[in-house]
Backbone atoms as SQL, in Angstrom:
CREATE TABLE atoms (id INTEGER PRIMARY KEY, chain TEXT, resi INTEGER, resn TEXT, atom TEXT, x REAL, y REAL, z REAL);
INSERT INTO atoms VALUES
  (1, 'A', 1, 'MET', 'N', 5.731, 151.151, -118.770),
  (2, 'A', 1, 'MET', 'CA', 6.993, 150.672, -119.269),
  (3, 'A', 1, 'MET', 'C', 7.145, 151.010, -120.748),
  (4, 'A', 2, 'ALA', 'N', 6.073, 150.880, -121.523),
  (5, 'A', 2, 'ALA', 'CA', 6.130, 151.193, -122.948),
  (6, 'A', 2, 'ALA', 'C', 6.524, 152.646, -123.167),
  (7, 'A', 3, 'GLU', 'N', 5.962, 153.544, -122.383),
  (8, 'A', 3, 'GLU', 'CA', 6.290, 154.962, -122.518),
  (9, 'A', 3, 'GLU', 'C', 7.728, 155.232, -122.103),
  (10, 'A', 4, 'LEU', 'N', 8.171, 154.617, -121.036),
  (11, 'A', 4, 'LEU', 'CA', 9.530, 154.799, -120.552),
  (12, 'A', 4, 'LEU', 'C', 10.553, 154.415, -121.616),
  (13, 'A', 5, 'PHE', 'N', 10.313, 153.292, -122.295),
  (14, 'A', 5, 'PHE', 'CA', 11.245, 152.812, -123.304),
  (15, 'A', 5, 'PHE', 'C', 10.891, 153.257, -124.722),
  (16, 'A', 6, 'ASP', 'N', 9.837, 154.070, -124.850),
  (17, 'A', 6, 'ASP', 'CA', 9.402, 154.583, -126.149),
  (18, 'A', 6, 'ASP', 'C', 9.111, 153.464, -127.145),
  (19, 'A', 7, 'VAL', 'N', 8.362, 152.474, -126.698),
  (20, 'A', 7, 'VAL', 'CA', 7.962, 151.351, -127.542),
  (21, 'A', 7, 'VAL', 'C', 6.457, 151.145, -127.418),
  (22, 'A', 8, 'SER', 'N', 5.916, 150.392, -128.357),
  (23, 'A', 8, 'SER', 'CA', 4.493, 150.079, -128.284),
  (24, 'A', 8, 'SER', 'C', 4.267, 148.938, -127.298),
  (25, 'A', 9, 'LEU', 'N', 3.034, 148.802, -126.850),
  (26, 'A', 9, 'LEU', 'CA', 2.697, 147.680, -125.978),
  (27, 'A', 9, 'LEU', 'C', 2.861, 146.354, -126.714),
  (28, 'A', 10, 'ASP', 'N', 2.538, 146.353, -128.014),
  (29, 'A', 10, 'ASP', 'CA', 2.729, 145.144, -128.825),
  (30, 'A', 10, 'ASP', 'C', 4.194, 144.726, -128.838),
  (31, 'A', 11, 'PHE', 'N', 5.083, 145.693, -128.943),
  (32, 'A', 11, 'PHE', 'CA', 6.506, 145.371, -128.955),
  (33, 'A', 11, 'PHE', 'C', 6.910, 144.678, -127.659),
  (34, 'A', 12, 'LEU', 'N', 6.435, 145.202, -126.543),
  (35, 'A', 12, 'LEU', 'CA', 6.790, 144.592, -125.261),
  (36, 'A', 12, 'LEU', 'C', 6.338, 143.137, -125.189),
  (37, 'A', 13, 'ALA', 'N', 5.215, 142.838, -125.789),
  (38, 'A', 13, 'ALA', 'CA', 4.671, 141.489, -125.697),
  (39, 'A', 13, 'ALA', 'C', 5.101, 140.565, -126.832),
  (40, 'A', 14, 'PHE', 'N', 5.280, 141.118, -128.070),
  (41, 'A', 14, 'PHE', 'CA', 5.408, 140.226, -129.222),
  (42, 'A', 14, 'PHE', 'C', 6.575, 140.491, -130.177),
  (43, 'A', 15, 'ASP', 'N', 6.996, 141.716, -130.343),
  (44, 'A', 15, 'ASP', 'CA', 7.851, 142.065, -131.470),
  (45, 'A', 15, 'ASP', 'C', 9.328, 142.103, -131.091),
  (46, 'A', 16, 'ASP', 'N', 10.202, 141.792, -132.076),
  (47, 'A', 16, 'ASP', 'CA', 11.646, 141.881, -131.882),
  (48, 'A', 16, 'ASP', 'C', 12.181, 143.259, -132.244),
  (49, 'A', 17, 'ARG', 'N', 11.415, 144.031, -132.991),
  (50, 'A', 17, 'ARG', 'CA', 11.880, 145.348, -133.427),
  (51, 'A', 17, 'ARG', 'C', 11.351, 146.422, -132.506),
  (52, 'A', 18, 'LYS', 'N', 12.098, 147.501, -132.391),
  (53, 'A', 18, 'LYS', 'CA', 11.664, 148.634, -131.577),
  (54, 'A', 18, 'LYS', 'C', 10.778, 149.520, -132.438),
  (55, 'A', 19, 'GLU', 'N', 9.619, 149.862, -131.916),
  (56, 'A', 19, 'GLU', 'CA', 8.705, 150.747, -132.633),
  (57, 'A', 19, 'GLU', 'C', 8.565, 152.026, -131.826),
  (58, 'A', 20, 'THR', 'N', 8.869, 153.137, -132.449),
  (59, 'A', 20, 'THR', 'CA', 8.735, 154.411, -131.773),
  (60, 'A', 20, 'THR', 'C', 7.286, 154.842, -131.790),
  (61, 'A', 21, 'ARG', 'N', 6.968, 155.879, -131.048),
  (62, 'A', 21, 'ARG', 'CA', 5.579, 156.336, -130.965),
  (63, 'A', 21, 'ARG', 'C', 5.024, 156.773, -132.306),
  (64, 'A', 22, 'ASN', 'N', 5.888, 157.230, -133.211),
  (65, 'A', 22, 'ASN', 'CA', 5.388, 157.674, -134.517),
  (66, 'A', 22, 'ASN', 'C', 5.221, 156.511, -135.489),
  (67, 'A', 23, 'GLY', 'N', 5.482, 155.281, -135.028),
  (68, 'A', 23, 'GLY', 'CA', 5.261, 154.107, -135.856),
  (69, 'A', 23, 'GLY', 'C', 6.479, 153.650, -136.630),
  (70, 'A', 24, 'ALA', 'N', 7.572, 154.410, -136.613),
  (71, 'A', 24, 'ALA', 'CA', 8.776, 154.003, -137.335),
  (72, 'A', 24, 'ALA', 'C', 9.397, 152.805, -136.637),
  (73, 'A', 25, 'GLN', 'N', 9.839, 151.834, -137.413),
  (74, 'A', 25, 'GLN', 'CA', 10.481, 150.656, -136.848),
  (75, 'A', 25, 'GLN', 'C', 11.934, 150.626, -137.294),
  (76, 'A', 26, 'ILE', 'N', 12.822, 150.424, -136.335),
  (77, 'A', 26, 'ILE', 'CA', 14.248, 150.345, -136.622),
  (78, 'A', 26, 'ILE', 'C', 14.740, 149.040, -136.021),
  (79, 'A', 27, 'ALA', 'N', 15.129, 148.102, -136.881),
  (80, 'A', 27, 'ALA', 'CA', 15.547, 146.782, -136.425),
  (81, 'A', 27, 'ALA', 'C', 16.966, 146.803, -135.860),
  (82, 'A', 28, 'ASP', 'N', 17.814, 147.689, -136.347),
  (83, 'A', 28, 'ASP', 'CA', 19.206, 147.779, -135.905),
  (84, 'A', 28, 'ASP', 'C', 19.254, 148.544, -134.585),
  (85, 'A', 29, 'ARG', 'N', 19.381, 147.832, -133.498),
  (86, 'A', 29, 'ARG', 'CA', 19.327, 148.457, -132.164),
  (87, 'A', 29, 'ARG', 'C', 20.469, 149.439, -131.935),
  (88, 'A', 30, 'GLU', 'N', 21.667, 149.136, -132.437),
  (89, 'A', 30, 'GLU', 'CA', 22.795, 150.054, -132.270),
  (90, 'A', 30, 'GLU', 'C', 22.504, 151.377, -132.975),
  (91, 'A', 31, 'LEU', 'N', 21.950, 151.303, -134.177),
  (92, 'A', 31, 'LEU', 'CA', 21.586, 152.513, -134.908),
  (93, 'A', 31, 'LEU', 'C', 20.489, 153.270, -134.168),
  (94, 'A', 32, 'LEU', 'N', 19.511, 152.556, -133.662),
  (95, 'A', 32, 'LEU', 'CA', 18.432, 153.187, -132.914),
  (96, 'A', 32, 'LEU', 'C', 18.964, 153.934, -131.695),
  (97, 'A', 33, 'GLU', 'N', 19.890, 153.320, -130.969),
  (98, 'A', 33, 'GLU', 'CA', 20.467, 153.981, -129.797),
  (99, 'A', 33, 'GLU', 'C', 21.210, 155.255, -130.194),
  (100, 'A', 34, 'LYS', 'N', 21.907, 155.208, -131.323),
  (101, 'A', 34, 'LYS', 'CA', 22.614, 156.403, -131.792),
  (102, 'A', 34, 'LYS', 'C', 21.634, 157.500, -132.176),
  (103, 'A', 35, 'ILE', 'N', 20.554, 157.135, -132.825),
  (104, 'A', 35, 'ILE', 'CA', 19.535, 158.117, -133.201),
  (105, 'A', 35, 'ILE', 'C', 18.928, 158.738, -131.950),
  (106, 'A', 36, 'GLN', 'N', 18.670, 157.931, -130.944),
  (107, 'A', 36, 'GLN', 'CA', 18.122, 158.453, -129.697),
  (108, 'A', 36, 'GLN', 'C', 19.111, 159.404, -129.017),
  (109, 'A', 37, 'THR', 'N', 20.391, 159.094, -129.088),
  (110, 'A', 37, 'THR', 'CA', 21.410, 159.974, -128.526),
  (111, 'A', 37, 'THR', 'C', 21.463, 161.292, -129.288),
  (112, 'A', 38, 'ILE', 'N', 21.404, 161.212, -130.605),
  (113, 'A', 38, 'ILE', 'CA', 21.399, 162.415, -131.439),
  (114, 'A', 38, 'ILE', 'C', 20.192, 163.282, -131.103),
  (115, 'A', 39, 'ASP', 'N', 19.059, 162.644, -130.870),
  (116, 'A', 39, 'ASP', 'CA', 17.831, 163.381, -130.562),
  (117, 'A', 39, 'ASP', 'C', 17.948, 164.200, -129.280),
  (118, 'A', 40, 'ARG', 'N', 18.845, 163.804, -128.391),
  (119, 'A', 40, 'ARG', 'CA', 19.029, 164.532, -127.130),
  (120, 'A', 40, 'ARG', 'C', 20.079, 165.648, -127.232),
  (121, 'A', 41, 'LEU', 'N', 20.738, 165.767, -128.377),
  (122, 'A', 41, 'LEU', 'CA', 21.742, 166.816, -128.564),
  (123, 'A', 41, 'LEU', 'C', 21.082, 168.184, -128.678),
  (124, 'A', 42, 'PRO', 'N', 21.850, 169.237, -128.396),
  (125, 'A', 42, 'PRO', 'CA', 21.339, 170.595, -128.646),
  (126, 'A', 42, 'PRO', 'C', 21.040, 170.776, -130.144),
  (127, 'A', 43, 'GLU', 'N', 20.141, 171.689, -130.463),
  (128, 'A', 43, 'GLU', 'CA', 19.687, 171.872, -131.844),
  (129, 'A', 43, 'GLU', 'C', 20.832, 172.119, -132.830),
  (130, 'A', 44, 'ALA', 'N', 21.826, 172.895, -132.444),
  (131, 'A', 44, 'ALA', 'CA', 22.940, 173.187, -133.359),
  (132, 'A', 44, 'ALA', 'C', 23.682, 171.911, -133.746),
  (133, 'A', 45, 'GLU', 'N', 23.921, 171.041, -132.783),
  (134, 'A', 45, 'GLU', 'CA', 24.603, 169.781, -133.077),
  (135, 'A', 45, 'GLU', 'C', 23.720, 168.856, -133.909),
  (136, 'A', 46, 'LYS', 'N', 22.417, 168.858, -133.619),
  (137, 'A', 46, 'LYS', 'CA', 21.499, 168.043, -134.433),
  (138, 'A', 46, 'LYS', 'C', 21.522, 168.506, -135.884),
  (139, 'A', 47, 'THR', 'N', 21.564, 169.813, -136.083),
  (140, 'A', 47, 'THR', 'CA', 21.611, 170.361, -137.443),
  (141, 'A', 47, 'THR', 'C', 22.869, 169.891, -138.164),
  (142, 'A', 48, 'THR', 'N', 23.987, 169.876, -137.461),
  (143, 'A', 48, 'THR', 'CA', 25.242, 169.419, -138.058),
  (144, 'A', 48, 'THR', 'C', 25.178, 167.940, -138.421),
  (145, 'A', 49, 'VAL', 'N', 24.690, 167.119, -137.494),
  (146, 'A', 49, 'VAL', 'CA', 24.565, 165.685, -137.763),
  (147, 'A', 49, 'VAL', 'C', 23.629, 165.460, -138.942),
  (148, 'A', 50, 'ASN', 'N', 22.529, 166.190, -138.995),
  (149, 'A', 50, 'ASN', 'CA', 21.575, 166.056, -140.091),
  (150, 'A', 50, 'ASN', 'C', 22.224, 166.405, -141.428),
  (151, 'A', 51, 'ALA', 'N', 23.036, 167.444, -141.454),
  (152, 'A', 51, 'ALA', 'CA', 23.725, 167.832, -142.688),
  (153, 'A', 51, 'ALA', 'C', 24.695, 166.753, -143.142),
  (154, 'A', 52, 'VAL', 'N', 25.420, 166.163, -142.209),
  (155, 'A', 52, 'VAL', 'CA', 26.362, 165.087, -142.559),
  (156, 'A', 52, 'VAL', 'C', 25.600, 163.879, -143.106),
  (157, 'A', 53, 'LEU', 'N', 24.531, 163.491, -142.429),
  (158, 'A', 53, 'LEU', 'CA', 23.727, 162.356, -142.896),
  (159, 'A', 53, 'LEU', 'C', 23.150, 162.630, -144.283),
  (160, 'A', 54, 'ASN', 'N', 22.650, 163.842, -144.492),
  (161, 'A', 54, 'ASN', 'CA', 22.106, 164.196, -145.801),
  (162, 'A', 54, 'ASN', 'C', 23.152, 164.085, -146.899),
  (163, 'A', 55, 'SER', 'N', 24.395, 164.449, -146.594),
  (164, 'A', 55, 'SER', 'CA', 25.445, 164.342, -147.612),
  (165, 'A', 55, 'SER', 'C', 25.711, 162.886, -147.981),
  (166, 'A', 56, 'PHE', 'N', 25.702, 161.978, -147.000),
  (167, 'A', 56, 'PHE', 'CA', 25.882, 160.559, -147.290),
  (168, 'A', 56, 'PHE', 'C', 24.710, 160.014, -148.107),
  (169, 'A', 57, 'ILE', 'N', 23.514, 160.412, -147.739),
  (170, 'A', 57, 'ILE', 'CA', 22.323, 159.945, -148.454),
  (171, 'A', 57, 'ILE', 'C', 22.333, 160.456, -149.892),
  (172, 'A', 58, 'LEU', 'N', 22.676, 161.720, -150.067),
  (173, 'A', 58, 'LEU', 'CA', 22.727, 162.296, -151.405),
  (174, 'A', 58, 'LEU', 'C', 23.772, 161.589, -152.268),
  (175, 'A', 59, 'GLU', 'N', 24.933, 161.295, -151.688),
  (176, 'A', 59, 'GLU', 'CA', 25.971, 160.583, -152.430),
  (177, 'A', 59, 'GLU', 'C', 25.482, 159.205, -152.867),
  (178, 'A', 60, 'GLU', 'N', 24.811, 158.496, -151.954),
  (179, 'A', 60, 'GLU', 'CA', 24.289, 157.165, -152.299),
  (180, 'A', 60, 'GLU', 'C', 23.264, 157.252, -153.412),
  (181, 'A', 61, 'GLN', 'N', 22.418, 158.293, -153.385),
  (182, 'A', 61, 'GLN', 'CA', 21.409, 158.460, -154.425),
  (183, 'A', 61, 'GLN', 'C', 22.056, 158.757, -155.777),
  (184, 'A', 62, 'PHE', 'N', 23.081, 159.592, -155.788),
  (185, 'A', 62, 'PHE', 'CA', 23.801, 159.874, -157.042),
  (186, 'A', 62, 'PHE', 'C', 24.446, 158.611, -157.597),
  (187, 'A', 63, 'GLN', 'N', 25.029, 157.800, -156.726),
  (188, 'A', 63, 'GLN', 'CA', 25.651, 156.553, -157.180),
  (189, 'A', 63, 'GLN', 'C', 24.616, 155.610, -157.776),
  (190, 'A', 64, 'ARG', 'N', 23.447, 155.531, -157.161),
  (191, 'A', 64, 'ARG', 'CA', 22.376, 154.695, -157.707),
  (192, 'A', 64, 'ARG', 'C', 21.955, 155.187, -159.093),
  (193, 'A', 65, 'LEU', 'N', 21.777, 156.512, -159.210),
  (194, 'A', 65, 'LEU', 'CA', 21.385, 157.079, -160.498),
  (195, 'A', 65, 'LEU', 'C', 22.457, 156.834, -161.550),
  (196, 'A', 66, 'ALA', 'N', 23.722, 156.921, -161.170),
  (197, 'A', 66, 'ALA', 'CA', 24.825, 156.677, -162.103),
  (198, 'A', 66, 'ALA', 'C', 24.825, 155.232, -162.587),
  (199, 'A', 67, 'ARG', 'N', 24.361, 154.320, -161.741),
  (200, 'A', 67, 'ARG', 'CA', 24.266, 152.904, -162.136),
  (201, 'A', 67, 'ARG', 'C', 22.960, 152.611, -162.867),
  (202, 'A', 68, 'GLY', 'N', 22.111, 153.619, -163.027),
  (203, 'A', 68, 'GLY', 'CA', 20.845, 153.432, -163.717),
  (204, 'A', 68, 'GLY', 'C', 19.739, 152.917, -162.824),
  (205, 'A', 69, 'GLU', 'N', 19.959, 152.920, -161.521),
  (206, 'A', 69, 'GLU', 'CA', 18.928, 152.478, -160.581),
  (207, 'A', 69, 'GLU', 'C', 18.101, 153.659, -160.128),
  (208, 'A', 70, 'LYS', 'N', 16.938, 153.368, -159.637),
  (209, 'A', 70, 'LYS', 'CA', 16.080, 154.421, -159.098),
  (210, 'A', 70, 'LYS', 'C', 16.560, 154.784, -157.698),
  (211, 'A', 71, 'ALA', 'N', 16.670, 156.076, -157.416),
  (212, 'A', 71, 'ALA', 'CA', 17.075, 156.538, -156.087),
  (213, 'A', 71, 'ALA', 'C', 15.955, 156.279, -155.097),
  (214, 'A', 72, 'ARG', 'N', 16.324, 155.874, -153.890),
  (215, 'A', 72, 'ARG', 'CA', 15.326, 155.652, -152.836),
  (216, 'A', 72, 'ARG', 'C', 14.825, 156.985, -152.323),
  (217, 'A', 73, 'GLN', 'N', 13.549, 157.023, -152.001),
  (218, 'A', 73, 'GLN', 'CA', 12.941, 158.233, -151.414),
  (219, 'A', 73, 'GLN', 'C', 13.297, 158.281, -149.948),
  (220, 'A', 74, 'VAL', 'N', 13.851, 159.393, -149.505),
  (221, 'A', 74, 'VAL', 'CA', 14.234, 159.567, -148.103),
  (222, 'A', 74, 'VAL', 'C', 13.547, 160.799, -147.577),
  (223, 'A', 75, 'SER', 'N', 12.872, 160.662, -146.435),
  (224, 'A', 75, 'SER', 'CA', 12.212, 161.836, -145.846),
  (225, 'A', 75, 'SER', 'C', 13.175, 162.526, -144.898),
  (226, 'A', 76, 'GLY', 'N', 12.907, 163.811, -144.639),
  (227, 'A', 76, 'GLY', 'CA', 13.705, 164.553, -143.685),
  (228, 'A', 76, 'GLY', 'C', 14.535, 165.522, -144.380);
């Protein structure tokens, strides 16, 4: 069941958050479902979605820097 739902055995027994096999935890289930849907898209569409997300992340980082805050480190 853990493999089918891509969760850890601990999650099935104890945790409220979904943990993927790589250890990333995403508490927002709606966001997690969208990410899983994106992951099933063809590579060209994934590349487009990734570019759009990167533009939003970059904008947020610039706004933080403009306010004198430290930009968050984002992988990917």
